[in-house]
C-alpha positions as a Markdown table, in Angstrom:
| # | Residue | x | y | z |
|---|---|---|---|---|
| 1 | Met | 8.5 | 18.8 | 23.6 |
| 2 | Asn | 10.1 | 17.7 | 20.6 |
| 3 | Gln | 8.2 | 17.0 | 17.5 |
| 4 | Cys | 7.5 | 13.9 | 15.5 |
| 5 | Leu | 5.5 | 12.7 | 12.7 |
| 6 | Leu | 2.9 | 9.8 | 12.7 |
| 7 | Ala | 2.6 | 7.5 | 9.4 |
| 8 | Leu | -0.3 | 5.4 | 9.1 |
| 9 | Asp | -0.9 | 2.8 | 6.4 |
| 10 | Ile | -4.6 | 1.8 | 6.0 |
| 11 | Gly | -4.8 | -1.8 | 4.6 |
| 12 | Gly | -7.8 | -4.1 | 4.1 |
| 13 | Thr | -6.4 | -6.3 | 6.8 |
| 14 | Phe | -4.2 | -4.2 | 9.2 |
| 15 | Leu | -3.7 | -0.8 | 9.9 |
| 16 | Lys | 0.0 | -0.1 | 10.4 |
| 17 | Ser | 1.9 | 2.8 | 11.8 |
| 18 | Cys | 5.2 | 4.1 | 13.0 |
| 19 | Leu | 6.6 | 7.4 | 14.4 |
| 20 | Cys | 9.1 | 9.3 | 12.0 |
| 21 | Asp | 11.7 | 11.9 | 12.9 |
| 22 | Arg | 11.6 | 15.6 | 11.3 |
| 23 | Glu | 13.4 | 14.2 | 8.5 |
| 24 | Gly | 11.0 | 11.5 | 7.8 |
| 25 | Asn | 13.0 | 8.6 | 9.1 |
| 26 | Pro | 11.1 | 5.9 | 10.9 |
| 27 | Leu | 11.9 | 5.7 | 14.5 |
| 28 | Pro | 13.2 | 2.3 | 15.7 |
| 29 | Gly | 10.9 | 0.3 | 17.7 |
| 30 | Ser | 7.9 | 2.4 | 17.0 |
| 31 | Phe | 6.0 | 0.0 | 14.5 |
| 32 | Asp | 2.6 | -0.9 | 15.5 |
| 33 | Arg | -0.3 | -2.5 | 13.9 |
| 34 | Glu | -4.2 | -3.1 | 14.7 |
| 35 | Ala | -6.1 | -5.9 | 12.8 |
| 36 | Val | -9.2 | -4.4 | 11.0 |
| 37 | Asp | -11.9 | -5.9 | 8.9 |
| 38 | Ser | -12.5 | -4.0 | 5.9 |
| 39 | Asn | -15.9 | -5.6 | 5.4 |
| 40 | Gly | -16.9 | -4.8 | 8.9 |
| 41 | Glu | -19.3 | -2.3 | 10.7 |
| 42 | Leu | -18.5 | 1.4 | 10.9 |
| 43 | Ser | -18.2 | 1.4 | 14.7 |
| 44 | Val | -15.8 | -1.5 | 14.6 |
| 45 | Ile | -13.5 | 0.1 | 12.0 |
| 46 | Lys | -13.6 | 3.3 | 14.0 |
| 47 | Asn | -12.4 | 1.7 | 17.0 |
| 48 | Ala | -9.6 | 0.0 | 15.3 |
| 49 | Tyr | -8.4 | 3.3 | 14.0 |
| 50 | Gln | -8.6 | 5.0 | 17.2 |
| 51 | Ser | -7.0 | 2.3 | 19.3 |
| 52 | Leu | -3.9 | 2.5 | 17.2 |
| 53 | Leu | -3.8 | 6.3 | 17.2 |
| 54 | Ala | -4.1 | 6.2 | 21.1 |
| 55 | Arg | -1.3 | 3.7 | 21.3 |
| 56 | Met | 0.8 | 5.8 | 19.1 |
| 57 | Lys | 0.2 | 8.9 | 21.1 |
| 58 | Ile | 1.4 | 7.3 | 24.2 |
| 59 | Ala | 4.3 | 5.9 | 22.4 |
| 60 | Ala | 5.6 | 9.3 | 21.2 |
| 61 | Ala | 4.8 | 10.8 | 24.7 |
| 62 | Ser | 7.2 | 8.1 | 26.2 |
| 63 | Arg | 9.9 | 9.3 | 24.1 |
| 64 | Gly | 9.4 | 13.0 | 24.8 |
| 65 | Leu | 8.0 | 13.7 | 21.5 |
| 66 | Ser | 4.6 | 15.4 | 20.4 |
| 67 | Ile | 2.8 | 14.2 | 17.1 |
| 68 | Val | 2.5 | 17.3 | 15.1 |
| 69 | Ala | 1.0 | 15.9 | 11.8 |
| 70 | Val | -0.1 | 12.7 | 10.3 |
| 71 | Ala | 0.6 | 11.2 | 6.8 |
| 72 | Ala | -2.1 | 8.5 | 6.2 |
| 73 | Asp | -2.3 | 6.3 | 3.1 |
| 74 | Ile | -5.3 | 4.8 | 2.0 |
| 75 | Pro | -6.8 | 3.0 | -1.0 |
| 76 | Gly | -9.2 | 4.8 | -3.4 |
| 77 | Pro | -11.7 | 6.1 | -4.6 |
| 78 | Phe | -11.1 | 8.5 | -1.9 |
| 79 | Asp | -11.4 | 12.2 | -1.5 |
| 80 | Phe | -7.9 | 13.2 | -0.3 |
| 81 | Lys | -8.7 | 16.7 | 0.5 |
| 82 | Thr | -11.8 | 16.3 | 2.6 |
| 83 | Gly | -10.9 | 12.7 | 4.1 |
| 84 | Val | -14.1 | 11.2 | 2.9 |
| 85 | Ser | -14.0 | 7.5 | 1.3 |
| 86 | Arg | -15.7 | 6.7 | -1.9 |
| 87 | Met | -14.8 | 2.9 | -1.8 |
| 88 | Ala | -17.6 | 0.8 | -2.9 |
| 89 | His | -15.8 | -2.5 | -3.4 |
| 90 | Lys | -14.3 | -2.6 | 0.1 |
| 91 | Tyr | -14.7 | -0.6 | 3.3 |
| 92 | Thr | -18.1 | -0.1 | 2.3 |
| 93 | Ser | -19.4 | 1.0 | 5.7 |
| 94 | Leu | -16.8 | 4.0 | 5.4 |
| 95 | Phe | -18.5 | 5.0 | 2.3 |
| 96 | Gly | -19.2 | 9.0 | 2.6 |
| 97 | Val | -18.0 | 9.1 | 6.2 |
| 98 | Pro | -15.5 | 12.0 | 7.0 |
| 99 | Leu | -12.3 | 10.6 | 8.5 |
| 100 | Phe | -10.8 | 13.8 | 10.0 |
| 101 | Pro | -12.8 | 13.8 | 13.2 |
| 102 | Trp | -11.5 | 10.4 | 14.1 |
| 103 | Phe | -8.0 | 11.6 | 14.3 |
| 104 | Asn | -9.2 | 14.9 | 16.0 |
| 105 | Glu | -10.8 | 13.1 | 18.8 |
| 106 | Val | -7.5 | 11.3 | 19.7 |
| 107 | Leu | -4.7 | 13.6 | 18.4 |
| 108 | Gly | -6.2 | 16.8 | 18.7 |
| 109 | Tyr | -6.6 | 19.4 | 15.7 |
| 110 | Ile | -3.2 | 18.6 | 14.0 |
| 111 | Pro | -2.6 | 18.5 | 10.2 |
| 112 | Val | -3.7 | 15.2 | 8.7 |
| 113 | Arg | -2.8 | 14.5 | 5.1 |
| 114 | Phe | -4.3 | 11.8 | 2.9 |
| 115 | Leu | -2.6 | 10.3 | 0.0 |
| 116 | His | -3.2 | 7.1 | -2.1 |
| 117 | Asp | -1.7 | 3.9 | -0.9 |
| 118 | Ser | 0.2 | 3.3 | -4.0 |
| 119 | Ser | 1.8 | 6.5 | -4.0 |
| 120 | Ala | 3.1 | 5.9 | -0.7 |
| 121 | Phe | 4.3 | 2.6 | -1.3 |
| 122 | Leu | 6.4 | 3.7 | -4.5 |
| 123 | Ser | 7.5 | 6.6 | -2.6 |
| 124 | Gly | 9.0 | 4.3 | 0.0 |
| 125 | Ala | 10.1 | 1.4 | -2.2 |
| 126 | Ser | 12.0 | 3.4 | -4.6 |
| 127 | Leu | 14.5 | 4.5 | -2.1 |
| 128 | Ala | 16.2 | 1.0 | -2.6 |
| 129 | His | 17.5 | 2.5 | -5.9 |
| 130 | Pro | 17.3 | 6.3 | -5.6 |
| 131 | Glu | 19.5 | 6.7 | -9.0 |
| 132 | Ile | 16.3 | 5.0 | -10.7 |
| 133 | Thr | 13.7 | 7.9 | -11.3 |
| 134 | Asp | 11.5 | 6.1 | -13.5 |
| 135 | Cys | 9.8 | 3.2 | -11.8 |
| 136 | Ala | 6.7 | 1.7 | -10.9 |
| 137 | Gly | 5.1 | -0.2 | -8.0 |
| 138 | Val | 2.5 | -2.9 | -7.8 |
| 139 | Met | 0.7 | -3.8 | -4.5 |
| 140 | Ile | -1.1 | -7.2 | -4.5 |
| 141 | Gly | -3.1 | -7.5 | -1.3 |
| 142 | Thr | -6.9 | -7.4 | -0.6 |
| 143 | Gly | -7.0 | -5.3 | -3.9 |
| 144 | Leu | -4.5 | -4.4 | -6.6 |
| 145 | Gly | -2.7 | -1.2 | -6.4 |
| 146 | Phe | -0.4 | 0.6 | -9.1 |
| 147 | Ala | 1.7 | 3.7 | -9.4 |
| 148 | Val | 4.4 | 5.1 | -11.8 |
| 149 | Met | 7.0 | 7.5 | -11.2 |
| 150 | Lys | 8.7 | 9.7 | -14.0 |
| 151 | Glu | 11.8 | 11.7 | -13.4 |
| 152 | Gly | 11.3 | 11.2 | -9.7 |
| 153 | Val | 7.7 | 12.3 | -9.6 |
| 154 | Ile | 4.7 | 10.1 | -8.8 |
| 155 | Leu | 2.2 | 10.6 | -11.7 |
| 156 | Glu | -1.2 | 11.2 | -10.2 |
| 157 | Asn | -4.6 | 12.3 | -11.7 |
| 158 | Glu | -6.5 | 15.3 | -10.6 |
| 159 | Ala | -8.2 | 13.8 | -7.8 |
| 160 | Gly | -4.7 | 12.6 | -6.3 |
| 161 | Gly | -5.2 | 9.1 | -7.2 |
| 162 | Pro | -2.8 | 7.2 | -9.7 |
| 163 | Ala | -2.5 | 8.4 | -13.2 |
| 164 | Tyr | -2.4 | 4.8 | -14.5 |
| 165 | Ser | -5.0 | 2.8 | -12.4 |
| 166 | Ile | -5.2 | -0.8 | -13.3 |
| 167 | Phe | -7.5 | -2.7 | -10.9 |
| 168 | Arg | -10.5 | -2.0 | -12.8 |
| 169 | Arg | -8.9 | -2.6 | -16.2 |
| 170 | Pro | -10.7 | -5.2 | -18.3 |
| 171 | Phe | -8.8 | -8.5 | -18.3 |
| 172 | Lys | -9.9 | -11.9 | -19.6 |
| 173 | Asp | -13.6 | -12.1 | -18.6 |
| 174 | Lys | -13.5 | -9.8 | -15.5 |
| 175 | Thr | -11.1 | -7.1 | -14.3 |
| 176 | Ala | -7.4 | -7.3 | -13.4 |
| 177 | Glu | -8.1 | -7.3 | -9.7 |
| 178 | Glu | -10.1 | -10.2 | -10.1 |
| 179 | Tyr | -7.1 | -12.1 | -11.3 |
| 180 | Ile | -4.6 | -10.4 | -9.4 |
| 181 | Ser | -5.2 | -10.3 | -5.8 |
| 182 | Gly | -5.5 | -12.2 | -2.4 |
| 183 | Arg | -9.3 | -13.1 | -3.4 |
| 184 | Ala | -8.0 | -14.0 | -7.1 |
| 185 | Val | -5.4 | -16.6 | -5.2 |
| 186 | Leu | -8.3 | -18.0 | -3.1 |
| 187 | Arg | -10.8 | -18.1 | -6.1 |
| 188 | Arg | -8.5 | -19.7 | -8.4 |
| 189 | Tyr | -7.3 | -22.3 | -6.0 |
| 190 | Asn | -10.6 | -23.3 | -5.0 |
| 191 | Glu | -11.5 | -23.8 | -8.6 |
| 192 | Leu | -8.8 | -26.3 | -9.3 |
| 193 | Ser | -8.4 | -28.0 | -5.8 |
| 194 | Pro | -10.4 | -30.9 | -4.5 |
| 195 | Val | -9.7 | -29.7 | -1.0 |
| 196 | Pro | -10.8 | -25.9 | -0.7 |
| 197 | Ser | -8.8 | -23.3 | 1.2 |
| 198 | Asp | -10.0 | -20.2 | 3.3 |
| 199 | Ser | -6.9 | -18.2 | 3.0 |
| 200 | Ala | -4.4 | -17.0 | 0.3 |
| 201 | Lys | -1.4 | -17.0 | 3.0 |
| 202 | Lys | -2.0 | -20.8 | 3.7 |
| 203 | Ile | -2.1 | -21.3 | -0.1 |
| 204 | Gly | 1.2 | -19.4 | -0.2 |
| 205 | Asp | 2.6 | -21.4 | 2.6 |
| 206 | Ala | 1.9 | -24.7 | 0.9 |
| 207 | Ala | 3.4 | -23.6 | -2.4 |
| 208 | Glu | 6.5 | -22.4 | -0.6 |
| 209 | Ala | 6.6 | -25.7 | 1.2 |
| 210 | Gly | 6.3 | -27.7 | -2.1 |
| 211 | Val | 3.5 | -29.7 | -0.7 |
| 212 | Asp | 0.9 | -28.5 | -3.0 |
| 213 | Pro | 1.5 | -28.1 | -6.8 |
| 214 | Val | -2.0 | -26.7 | -7.4 |
| 215 | Ala | -0.9 | -23.8 | -4.8 |
| 216 | Leu | 2.1 | -23.3 | -6.8 |
| 217 | Arg | 0.5 | -23.1 | -10.1 |
| 218 | Val | -2.1 | -20.4 | -8.6 |
| 219 | Tyr | 0.9 | -18.2 | -7.7 |
| 220 | Glu | 2.5 | -18.8 | -11.0 |
| 221 | Glu | -0.5 | -17.6 | -12.7 |
| 222 | Ile | -0.4 | -14.4 | -10.7 |
| 223 | Gly | 3.1 | -13.6 | -12.2 |
| 224 | Thr | 1.7 | -14.5 | -15.8 |
| 225 | Asn | -1.6 | -12.1 | -15.3 |
| 226 | Leu | 0.3 | -9.3 | -13.8 |
| 227 | Ala | 3.0 | -9.2 | -16.4 |
| 228 | Glu | 0.4 | -9.2 | -19.2 |
| 229 | Val | -1.5 | -6.2 | -17.5 |
| 230 | Ile | 1.4 | -4.1 | -16.9 |
| 231 | Ser | 3.8 | -4.7 | -19.7 |
| 232 | Pro | 2.2 | -2.1 | -22.0 |
| 233 | Ile | 2.5 | 0.7 | -19.6 |
| 234 | Leu | 6.0 | -0.1 | -18.3 |
| 235 | Ser | 7.1 | -0.2 | -22.2 |
| 236 | Glu | 5.1 | 3.2 | -22.8 |
| 237 | Leu | 7.0 | 4.8 | -19.9 |
| 238 | Asn | 10.4 | 3.4 | -20.2 |
| 239 | Thr | 10.2 | 2.0 | -16.7 |
| 240 | Arg | 13.5 | 1.0 | -15.2 |
| 241 | Ala | 12.5 | -0.6 | -12.0 |
| 242 | Leu | 9.5 | -2.5 | -10.9 |
| 243 | Tyr | 8.8 | -2.9 | -7.1 |
| 244 | Leu | 6.1 | -5.4 | -5.6 |
| 245 | Gly | 4.5 | -4.8 | -2.4 |
| 246 | Gly | 1.2 | -5.9 | -0.6 |
| 247 | Gln | 0.9 | -9.3 | 1.4 |
| 248 | Ile | 0.6 | -11.5 | -1.6 |
| 249 | Ser | 4.2 | -10.1 | -2.6 |
| 250 | Lys | 5.5 | -11.8 | 0.7 |
| 251 | Ser | 5.4 | -14.8 | -1.6 |
| 252 | Phe | 7.1 | -13.0 | -4.4 |
| 253 | Cys | 9.7 | -15.9 | -4.8 |
| 254 | Leu | 6.5 | -18.1 | -6.0 |
| 255 | Phe | 5.7 | -15.8 | -9.1 |
| 256 | Glu | 8.9 | -14.1 | -9.6 |
| 257 | Lys | 9.9 | -16.3 | -12.5 |
| 258 | Thr | 6.6 | -16.2 | -14.5 |
| 259 | Leu | 6.5 | -12.3 | -14.1 |
| 260 | Arg | 9.9 | -11.9 | -15.1 |
| 261 | Glu | 9.3 | -14.1 | -18.3 |
| 262 | Gly | 6.2 | -12.0 | -19.0 |
| 263 | Leu | 8.2 | -8.7 | -18.8 |
| 264 | Lys | 11.1 | -9.7 | -21.2 |
| 265 | Gly | 9.5 | -7.5 | -23.8 |
| 266 | Val | 10.1 | -4.3 | -21.5 |
| 267 | Ser | 13.4 | -3.4 | -22.9 |
| 268 | Thr | 14.2 | -0.7 | -20.3 |
| 269 | Leu | 13.5 | -2.9 | -17.2 |
| 270 | Thr | 16.6 | -3.7 | -15.3 |
| 271 | Val | 15.1 | -4.0 | -11.7 |
| 272 | Val | 12.2 | -6.4 | -10.6 |
| 273 | Glu | 12.1 | -7.1 | -6.9 |
| 274 | Ala | 9.8 | -7.1 | -3.9 |
| 275 | Ala | 10.3 | -4.1 | -1.5 |
| 276 | Gln | 12.9 | -4.3 | 0.9 |
| 277 | Asp | 10.5 | -3.9 | 3.9 |
| 278 | Leu | 7.0 | -4.5 | 2.9 |
| 279 | Asp | 5.6 | -3.2 | 6.3 |
| 280 | Leu | 7.7 | 0.0 | 6.6 |
| 281 | Ala | 7.7 | 0.8 | 2.6 |
| 282 | His | 4.1 | 2.6 | 2.9 |
| 283 | Leu | 5.0 | 4.4 | 5.9 |
| 284 | His | 8.3 | 5.8 | 5.0 |
| 285 | Gly | 6.9 | 6.7 | 1.7 |
| 286 | Ala | 3.8 | 8.5 | 3.2 |
| 287 | Val | 5.8 | 10.8 | 5.6 |
| 288 | Arg | 8.5 | 11.4 | 2.6 |
| 289 | Trp | 5.3 | 12.5 | 0.4 |
| 290 | Leu | 4.1 | 14.7 | 3.2 |
| 291 | Leu | 7.6 | 16.4 | 3.6 |
| 292 | Gln | 8.0 | 16.7 | -0.2 |
| 293 | Asn | 4.4 | 18.1 | -0.6 |
| 294 | Asp | 4.3 | 20.5 | 2.5 |
| 295 | Pro | 7.9 | 21.3 | 3.2 |
| 296 | Asp | 6.9 | 24.2 | 5.5 |
| 297 | Leu | 4.7 | 22.1 | 7.7 |
| 298 | Leu | 7.1 | 21.6 | 10.7 |
| 299 | Ser | 8.3 | 25.2 | 10.6 |
| 300 | Arg | 4.6 | 26.4 | 10.8 |
| 301 | Glu | 4.0 | 24.0 | 13.7 |
| 302 | Ala | 7.0 | 25.2 | 15.5 |
| 303 | Arg | 5.7 | 28.7 | 15.2 |
| 304 | Val | 2.5 | 28.0 | 17.0 |
């Protein structure tokens, strides 16, 4: 049976996955996703993981393929070598729980490699302009992710997380994530609007439809706040491209103008854009990272 790789993007709202060929290219029609509540009980989250993994195993077999390795990107803090979550701000029920057995129970004992979701996103999004090797990626969703690439290499700390982490950075009276995230959109809107909302997506939809000036103001503030947080880092690293990802970036058109205005002081920046495929960027990037960091993986599997 021919080999394939499985990419898994572990988000706070959805688990997303696809199959990839030996070169790391996503296989058409293999994308799938499973809803997950990052604040849910452990058993419910485990069931979501394993339901998606089981479907992907069936999807591979239907193509005459065998999954021989998994590249899974996940938010931090996380112990990427042992597969144990250290997150206390979300996925709290996963804290201290080893995730490798969840994969083994469904897929057997195949290599599973975890990486930070910001690294996966930037690895995938940067393929839009491969000639630009000094770039950065911001993910705005349940939380706030950030990664930078210098001379084609994603900068990481010793624990495998981003070298420049911004979600906990002091900003105004809270942290950056409290002002730049899905919950930030919701909180700020409910502060300003006489009619509260329960969804950042609904707020974005109202802003795009032009029927709610408060909604538009909230998204414009996201652009202003983000520029203020990341401008010093982009200037320090002579960043040439900035890619936006995450669910909130599906409404990039709402805060693009204020973001660009706030970034005018970054003289080296020539590209500011939302990732071309927000769903596949993480997945493509995760497998690309796997093949770059373990280039002999498939040849080892072939010899087993």
